C-alpha positions as CSV (number, residue, x, y, z in Angstrom):
1,M,-44.1,16.3,17.8
2,K,-44.6,12.9,16.1
3,L,-47.4,10.8,17.5
4,H,-48.1,7.1,16.8
5,G,-50.9,6.7,14.2
6,N,-53.0,4.8,16.7
7,A,-52.5,7.0,19.7
8,P,-55.7,8.1,21.5
9,L,-55.5,11.6,20.1
10,G,-53.5,10.9,17.0
11,P,-55.1,11.4,13.6
12,K,-57.6,8.6,14.2
13,G,-58.6,9.8,17.6
14,R,-59.1,13.3,16.4
15,A,-61.2,12.1,13.5
16,T,-63.4,10.1,15.9
17,M,-63.9,13.1,18.2
18,V,-64.8,15.4,15.3
19,S,-67.2,12.8,13.9
20,R,-69.0,12.6,17.3
21,V,-69.5,16.4,17.1
22,L,-70.4,16.9,13.5
23,E,-72.2,13.6,12.7
24,E,-73.4,12.2,16.0
25,G,-74.5,15.5,17.5
26,L,-72.4,15.4,20.7
27,T,-71.6,18.7,22.2
28,L,-67.9,19.8,22.4
29,T,-68.0,19.2,26.2
30,E,-69.3,15.6,25.7
31,A,-66.8,14.8,22.9
32,A,-63.9,16.3,24.8
33,A,-64.8,14.2,27.9
34,A,-65.0,11.0,25.8
35,A,-61.5,11.7,24.3
36,G,-60.0,12.8,27.6
37,V,-59.0,16.3,26.4
38,S,-60.1,19.8,27.1
39,V,-63.0,21.5,25.5
40,R,-60.6,24.0,24.0
41,T,-58.6,21.2,22.3
42,A,-61.7,19.6,21.0
43,G,-62.9,22.9,19.5
44,K,-59.5,23.4,17.8
45,W,-59.7,20.1,15.9
46,V,-63.3,20.7,14.9
47,R,-62.4,24.1,13.5
48,R,-59.4,22.7,11.6
49,Y,-61.5,19.9,10.1
50,R,-64.1,22.4,8.9
51,A,-61.4,24.6,7.3
52,E,-59.1,21.9,5.9
53,G,-60.8,18.6,5.9
54,E,-58.8,15.5,6.9
55,A,-55.5,17.3,6.3
56,G,-56.4,19.6,9.2
57,L,-56.2,16.7,11.6
58,L,-52.5,16.2,11.0
59,D,-49.8,17.7,13.2
60,R,-48.3,20.9,12.0
61,S,-44.6,21.8,12.2
62,S,-43.5,23.5,15.3
63,T,-41.1,25.6,13.3
64,P,-42.2,29.3,13.4
65,R,-43.4,30.8,10.2
66,L,-41.4,34.0,10.8
67,V,-38.1,34.2,12.7
68,A,-36.9,37.7,13.7
69,N,-33.2,36.8,13.4
70,A,-33.4,34.2,10.6
71,T,-30.2,33.8,8.5
72,S,-30.7,35.8,5.4
73,G,-30.6,34.3,1.9
74,D,-27.4,36.2,1.1
75,R,-25.8,34.7,4.2
76,V,-26.9,31.2,3.3
77,Q,-25.4,31.6,-0.2
78,A,-22.2,32.9,1.2
79,I,-22.0,29.9,3.6
80,A,-22.6,27.5,0.7
81,A,-20.0,29.1,-1.5
82,L,-17.3,29.0,1.2
83,R,-18.2,25.4,2.0
84,K,-17.7,24.5,-1.6
85,L,-14.3,26.1,-1.4
86,R,-13.5,23.5,1.3
87,L,-13.7,25.8,4.3
88,T,-14.7,24.1,7.5
89,G,-17.7,25.2,9.6
90,P,-15.6,27.0,12.2
91,E,-13.6,28.7,9.5
92,I,-16.8,29.9,7.8
93,A,-18.1,31.1,11.1
94,E,-15.0,33.1,11.8
95,L,-14.8,34.6,8.4
96,L,-18.5,35.7,8.4
97,Q,-18.5,36.5,12.1
98,M,-21.3,34.2,12.8
99,A,-21.9,31.6,15.5
100,T,-20.5,28.2,14.6
101,S,-23.8,26.5,15.6
102,T,-25.7,28.7,13.2
103,V,-23.3,27.9,10.3
104,S,-23.5,24.2,11.2
105,A,-27.3,24.3,11.1
106,V,-27.3,26.1,7.7
107,L,-24.9,23.6,6.3
108,K,-27.0,20.7,7.5
109,R,-30.2,22.3,6.0
110,I,-28.6,22.8,2.6
111,G,-27.1,19.3,2.4
112,L,-23.4,20.3,2.9
113,G,-23.0,19.3,6.5
114,R,-21.7,15.8,6.1
115,L,-19.0,16.2,3.5
116,S,-16.3,15.3,6.0
117,R,-17.9,11.9,6.6
118,L,-17.9,11.3,2.8
119,T,-14.3,12.2,2.3
120,K,-13.3,10.2,5.4
121,R,-14.8,7.1,3.7
122,I,-12.8,7.8,0.6
123,H,-9.7,8.3,2.8
124,R,-10.2,4.8,4.2
125,L,-10.8,3.2,0.8
126,L,-7.5,4.7,-0.5
127,H,-5.8,3.2,2.6
128,G,-7.1,-0.2,1.5
129,V,-9.3,-0.4,4.6
130,R,-12.7,-2.0,4.3
131,A,-15.4,0.6,4.1
132,A,-18.9,0.9,2.5
133,P,-18.8,2.0,-1.1
134,L,-20.3,5.4,-2.0
135,G,-24.0,5.2,-2.7
136,P,-25.8,7.2,-5.5
137,R,-26.7,10.1,-3.2
138,E,-23.1,10.4,-1.9
139,E,-21.6,10.2,-5.3
140,A,-24.0,12.9,-6.4
141,A,-23.1,15.1,-3.4
142,F,-19.3,14.7,-4.1
143,E,-19.8,15.3,-7.8
144,G,-21.9,18.4,-7.2
145,V,-19.3,20.0,-4.9
146,S,-16.5,19.0,-7.3
147,R,-18.4,20.6,-10.2
148,T,-19.0,23.8,-8.3
149,V,-15.5,24.2,-7.0
150,A,-14.0,23.3,-10.4
151,A,-16.1,26.1,-12.1
152,R,-14.9,28.5,-9.4
153,V,-11.3,27.6,-9.8
154,G,-11.6,27.9,-13.5
155,E,-12.4,31.6,-13.1
156,F,-8.9,32.2,-11.8
157,V,-6.6,30.0,-13.9
158,G,-5.5,30.0,-17.5
159,S,-4.9,27.1,-19.9
160,D,-1.2,27.4,-19.4
161,D,-1.3,27.1,-15.6
162,V,-0.2,24.0,-13.8
163,L,-2.6,23.0,-11.1
164,L,-1.5,20.9,-8.1
165,L,-4.3,19.0,-6.3
166,E,-3.8,17.1,-3.1
167,D,-5.7,14.3,-1.2
168,P,-9.2,12.9,-1.7
169,Q,-11.2,16.1,-1.3
170,T,-9.8,17.4,-4.6
171,A,-9.9,14.2,-6.6
172,G,-13.2,15.1,-8.3
173,L,-11.7,18.4,-9.6
174,A,-8.9,16.7,-11.7
175,P,-11.0,15.4,-14.7
176,R,-12.9,18.7,-15.0
177,L,-9.9,21.0,-14.8
178,K,-7.9,18.7,-17.1
179,G,-10.8,18.7,-19.6
180,A,-10.7,22.5,-19.6
181,G,-7.1,22.3,-20.9
182,N,-5.1,22.7,-17.7
183,V,-2.1,20.7,-16.7
184,V,-3.3,18.9,-13.6
185,V,-1.1,17.0,-11.1
186,W,-3.1,15.1,-8.3
187,R,-1.4,13.3,-5.5
188,S,-2.4,11.6,-2.3
189,H,0.0,11.6,0.6
190,F,-1.4,8.2,1.7
191,G,-2.5,4.9,0.2
192,A,-2.3,1.2,0.5
193,D,1.0,-0.7,0.5
194,R,-0.4,-3.4,-1.8
195,R,-2.0,-2.9,-5.2
196,S,-5.8,-2.7,-4.8
197,E,-8.9,-1.9,-6.8
198,P,-8.6,1.7,-8.1
199,V,-10.5,4.3,-6.1
200,R,-11.6,7.2,-8.0
201,V,8.6,26.5,18.1
202,D,11.0,28.5,16.2
203,L,9.2,31.3,14.5
204,A,10.5,32.6,11.2
205,G,11.3,36.2,11.6
206,G,11.4,36.0,15.4
207,G,8.5,36.4,17.8
208,T,7.2,35.0,21.1
209,V,4.4,32.4,21.6
210,E,2.8,32.1,25.0
211,V,1.2,28.9,26.2
212,R,-2.0,30.0,28.0
213,R,-4.3,27.0,27.6
214,R,-4.0,23.7,29.5
215,C,-4.2,20.3,27.9
216,R,-7.0,18.0,29.1
217,V,-5.3,15.0,30.6
218,L,-6.5,11.6,31.9
219,R,-4.1,10.9,34.7
220,E,-4.0,8.6,37.7
221,G,-1.7,10.1,40.4
222,L,1.2,12.5,40.0
223,R,2.3,14.2,36.8
224,P,5.5,13.0,35.1
225,R,8.8,14.0,36.7
226,L,10.8,15.6,34.0
227,D,14.0,15.2,35.9
228,A,13.5,11.5,36.6
229,D,10.9,9.8,34.4
230,R,11.6,8.7,30.8
231,L,8.9,9.7,28.4
232,V,7.5,7.5,25.6
233,V,5.4,9.8,23.4
234,S,2.7,9.1,20.8
235,L,1.4,12.2,19.0
236,A,-1.3,11.6,16.4
237,R,-4.9,12.4,15.4
238,W,-7.6,10.3,17.1
239,D,-7.9,7.8,14.3
240,R,-8.2,4.0,14.5
241,L,-5.6,3.7,11.8
242,K,-3.2,5.4,14.3
243,D,-4.1,2.7,16.8
244,P,-4.0,4.7,20.1
245,V,-5.7,1.7,21.9
246,G,-3.1,-0.6,20.6
247,I,-0.3,1.7,21.9
248,I,-1.9,1.6,25.4
249,H,-2.2,-2.2,25.4
250,A,1.3,-2.7,24.1
251,F,2.8,-0.4,26.7
252,A,0.7,-1.9,29.5
253,A,1.6,-5.5,28.6
254,G,5.3,-5.1,27.7
255,V,7.0,-2.0,29.2
256,S,7.4,-2.5,33.0
257,D,10.0,0.0,34.0
258,P,8.3,2.1,36.7
259,A,10.3,5.2,35.8
260,T,9.0,5.2,32.2
261,R,5.8,7.1,31.4
262,L,3.6,6.8,28.3
263,I,1.9,9.9,26.9
264,V,-0.7,9.4,24.2
265,A,-1.6,12.8,22.9
266,G,-3.8,14.1,20.1
267,P,-5.7,17.3,19.1
268,A,-9.0,18.5,20.5
269,T,-11.7,16.5,18.7
270,N,-13.7,19.6,17.6
271,A,-10.6,21.0,15.8
272,V,-10.2,18.5,13.0
273,A,-13.2,19.2,10.7
274,D,-12.6,16.3,8.3
275,D,-12.2,13.6,10.9
276,P,-15.8,12.9,12.2
277,E,-14.7,9.7,14.0
278,S,-12.2,11.4,16.3
279,R,-14.5,11.8,19.3
280,E,-15.5,8.2,19.2
281,V,-11.8,7.0,18.9
282,L,-10.9,9.2,21.9
283,R,-13.6,7.6,23.9
284,E,-12.2,4.2,22.9
285,A,-8.7,5.2,24.1
286,R,-10.2,6.5,27.4
287,A,-12.1,3.2,27.9
288,A,-8.9,1.2,27.3
289,W,-7.0,3.4,29.8
290,E,-9.8,3.2,32.4
291,A,-9.9,-0.7,32.1
292,L,-6.3,-1.0,33.3
293,P,-5.4,-1.6,36.9
294,R,-4.7,1.6,38.9
295,A,-0.9,0.9,38.9
296,Q,-0.9,0.7,35.1
297,R,-2.9,3.9,34.7
298,A,-0.5,5.7,36.9
299,R,2.2,5.2,34.3
300,M,0.2,6.5,31.3
301,D,-1.4,9.8,30.4
302,V,-4.0,10.4,27.7
303,A,-3.8,14.1,26.7
304,V,-6.0,16.3,24.5
305,L,-4.1,19.3,23.1
306,P,-5.7,22.7,22.6
307,M,-6.0,23.8,19.0
308,V,-7.4,27.3,19.3
309,D,-4.0,28.9,18.6
310,V,-1.9,26.9,16.1
311,D,1.4,28.5,17.3
312,E,0.5,27.6,20.9
313,N,-0.3,24.0,19.8
314,A,3.0,23.8,17.9
315,L,4.9,24.8,21.0
316,I,3.2,22.1,23.1
317,V,3.9,19.5,20.4
318,N,7.5,20.6,20.1
319,A,8.0,20.3,23.9
320,L,6.5,16.8,24.0
321,Q,8.7,15.6,21.2
322,R,11.9,17.2,22.5
323,R,11.3,15.7,26.0
324,A,10.6,12.3,24.6
325,G,13.0,9.4,25.2
326,V,11.2,7.4,22.5
327,I,8.6,8.6,19.9
328,L,6.0,6.1,18.8
329,K,4.1,5.8,15.5
330,K,2.0,2.6,15.6
331,S,0.0,3.2,12.5
332,L,-1.9,0.3,10.9
333,R,-1.8,2.2,7.6
334,E,0.2,5.3,6.8
335,G,1.1,7.7,4.1
336,F,3.9,10.1,4.9
337,G,4.3,10.1,8.6
338,L,4.7,13.7,9.6
339,G,5.1,12.8,13.3
340,V,7.9,10.5,12.3
341,T,9.7,13.2,10.4
342,E,9.3,15.7,13.2
343,G,10.7,13.3,15.8
344,M,13.6,12.3,13.6
345,W,14.4,16.0,12.8
346,K,14.6,16.6,16.6
347,A,17.1,13.7,16.9
348,R,14.6,11.6,18.9
349,P,14.7,7.8,18.4
350,V,11.6,6.6,16.7
351,V,9.7,3.3,16.8
352,A,7.2,2.9,13.9
353,T,5.4,0.2,12.1
354,R,6.7,-1.0,8.8
355,V,3.8,0.4,6.7
356,G,3.4,3.0,4.0
357,G,5.7,6.0,4.0
358,H,7.4,4.8,7.2
359,Q,9.5,2.5,5.1
360,D,10.8,5.4,3.0
361,Q,11.4,7.6,6.1
362,I,13.2,5.1,8.4
363,E,16.1,2.8,7.6
364,H,15.6,0.0,10.1
365,R,18.4,0.0,12.8
366,R,20.1,2.9,11.1
367,S,17.8,5.8,11.6
368,G,15.0,4.2,13.7
369,L,13.3,0.9,14.4
370,L,10.5,-0.6,12.3
371,V,8.1,-3.2,13.6
372,D,7.1,-5.7,10.9
373,D,3.6,-6.5,12.2
374,P,1.5,-3.5,13.2
375,S,-0.9,-5.8,15.2
376,D,1.9,-7.3,17.3
377,P,1.9,-5.5,20.7
378,A,4.7,-7.7,22.1
379,A,7.1,-6.8,19.2
380,F,6.2,-3.1,19.6
381,A,6.9,-3.2,23.3
382,A,10.2,-5.1,22.7
383,A,11.4,-2.3,20.3
384,I,10.5,0.3,23.0
385,N,12.4,-1.6,25.7
386,E,15.4,-2.0,23.4
387,L,15.8,1.7,23.1
388,L,15.1,2.3,26.8
389,D,17.7,-0.3,27.8
390,D,20.4,1.0,25.4
391,P,20.7,4.8,25.6
392,A,23.8,4.7,23.3
393,E,21.8,3.0,20.5
394,A,18.9,5.4,21.0
395,S,21.1,8.4,20.7
396,A,22.8,7.0,17.6
397,L,19.5,6.3,15.9
398,G,18.3,9.8,16.8
399,A,21.4,11.5,15.4
400,E,21.3,9.4,12.1
401,G,17.5,10.1,11.8
402,R,18.1,13.8,11.9
403,E,20.7,13.6,9.1
404,R,18.3,11.5,7.0
405,I,15.6,14.1,7.3
406,R,18.2,16.8,6.4
407,G,19.2,15.0,3.3
408,R,15.7,13.9,2.1
409,F,12.7,15.5,3.6
410,L,13.3,19.2,4.3
411,A,11.1,21.8,2.5
412,D,13.9,23.1,0.2
413,R,14.5,19.6,-1.2
414,H,10.8,19.0,-1.4
415,F,10.4,22.3,-3.4
416,V,13.1,21.3,-5.9
417,A,11.5,17.8,-6.4
418,W,8.2,19.4,-7.0
419,I,9.6,21.7,-9.6
420,A,11.1,18.7,-11.4
421,A,7.8,16.8,-11.3
422,L,5.8,19.7,-12.6
423,R,8.3,20.4,-15.4
424,A,8.0,16.7,-16.4
425,A,4.2,17.0,-16.4
426,V,4.2,20.1,-18.6
427,D,6.8,18.5,-21.0
428,N,4.6,15.4,-21.2
429,V,1.5,17.4,-22.1
430,S,3.5,19.4,-24.7
431,T,4.8,16.1,-26.2
432,M,1.4,14.6,-26.4
433,G,0.0,17.8,-28.0
434,R,2.6,17.5,-30.8
435,R,1.6,14.0,-31.7
């Protein structure tokens, strides 16, 4: 308990009470009455002062000296080692068969509990979004984790291995592993469109998936009628750069067809370990939905998808995408839009903003529609209405979108492209070594 320094029985009040007993000759009963405390309390502070002096008048920690079920030192070291290998708190808890709350408490105590907030800020900086620069403590934390992980990785690789690192969390490993003689390729699947200051349900093999968990849905009135309503679907993380609030506002202001329903869906907020803002963004989306008139809310659902079982989640996402009449991606910044690719592969017409990787994925008016200004809700609503009003155009864009994904973005072509890139990296290092 923390008391104000001038509180009646704070350190000053205790000193006065003790002085009355030891220096002025008052009895414990008289001193206790003057201070407004029990005789037992007065005696406690007198004993502590005699044993420890002025230090004995300070509050002691309420933390017990001995805890019967305290986390062992070996367990704490194991948690730290797994965290430095980029495992999330829930993943560590599952691996060590411990309570997630216990793992979170240990991570916080050893200073590894806020790494996701740090990498989230680097994520925003790479997108070109204004964010506070890293301070000395944060730089030291990132460098410390990078140094530990690089040393661990170095135990498993040889100098002739090619190492592929991806996204901000691994950026700090690149100079250390390269300095050890490895060929290192680092990439980020997102970034800014403009040049900026540098910032360092089909199951393979068969099988069945059962959907047992329900989505948590904000809904006013009846659920969508699959045989009558046309669905406009947005699927994305709860991230301000995905602009869920902007989607709600654009649909409310510009899409008036009563038989068209909007579904804004995203993952459970406790399931994305490296996105600490998701809970807050979901609250903002909910507030935007609740602020609408009842008739508007009745045409929109905000859904939180379960993430406990990844196969179950994939089945729910697949169902939403395949039922969609239009798929939306109103990103303010974007790298490679996975949701765009999934929608196009399922031959769904896609409306997306003309930012980042969307421009490589979609050919405007050939394999989808691109909206030039991400902050223009009227233009976004107009693109949605265009596809709703012209089913033939929507179908043609969906079919062409699927072929574009088939030709450019499937895993086999991605694999061949990576082999070529890694071969070029190795050849480049070999050439530089001969000079």
